[in-house]
Structure formats: C-alpha cells, structure tokens
N, C-alpha and C positions, 0 to 999 in steps of 0.2 A: 504494500500500500504506500503510495507516494503521498507526501504531505501536500494538502491543497493550498497551503500558505507559501511555502518556500520551494516545493517540488522535490525535496530530499526523499530518498527511500530509507532514511535512518529513522523509521517509525516502529512502534511496537503497539500491540493490541493490549488494552487495559480493561476492556469490557466487551460485551456482546457486539456493540457497534461503536466502541470508543477507542481512540488511538492517542498516542503521545509521540510528538516529534522531538527527538533529541537534538536536532539541529536548531530549530527556532524556539524550543522550550515551551510549546503550546500543546494543548489537547484539542482534539476535534472529534465530532461524532457525525456519522453519516446515516441518513435514513432516506433511501431512494436517491433522489437528486438533491435533497436538502442537506446542507452541511452547516453545523454549528461549531463555533470556535470558542475556546475557553483559555484563560490563563489562571494560574494558581497564585493567589496573593500571599502575603507574608504569613498569614495565619493558616494557610493550607486550604483555603476555600476556593472552589472553582467559580470563576466569575465569567459569565457569558458575555462575549463581545458581539456587537451589533452586526458586523459584516466582515467580509474578507479584507477590506481596506483597513478597518480598525485592527484586525488580527495582524496584518503586516506591520502596522505602526507599533503595536505592542511587542511583536517579535524583535523589531529593531531596537526598541527601548530596552528590552530585557538583555539582548546581546551586548549593548553598549554598557549596561550596568555590570554585566559579567566581566567584560574586558577591563573596566575601571577597577573592579575589586581584585582582579588578577595582577594588576600593576601596582 
C-alpha cells in the first residue's frame, strides 16, 4: 500500500483498513474511494485532518520538527 500523502511504500497496516506511513508520520484509512488522514498529537490522540492538502502540510511540519530535534 502506497501512502496517499507522500507516495512512499514504507507503510504498515495498523487496523482493518488503517495504515501508518513511516515516511510522512501520518495515519490514513481507506474505505472504497474515500481516504481519511490523521496525525497523532503529543498526547497520543488521532486527530482527523480535513483533506489531503492539510495532510501534506502536517507531514511537512512534522518532518521539519523531527529534523530540528535531531540537530
């Protein structure tokens, strides 16, 4: 399963139709043609994102925070 946000194939199944992308650090679920995007907040809660554009913005933000904390 390729990630619908970043296109990576570095994904894993975490539920019946739920997946996690290790590249963009987001979760997504698929039901037919409908895809929902989630990020995990600091408290471990899944937060639904409105659309793919918001998911891409959140993935970029998460990755920049990860890079900052690594430096």
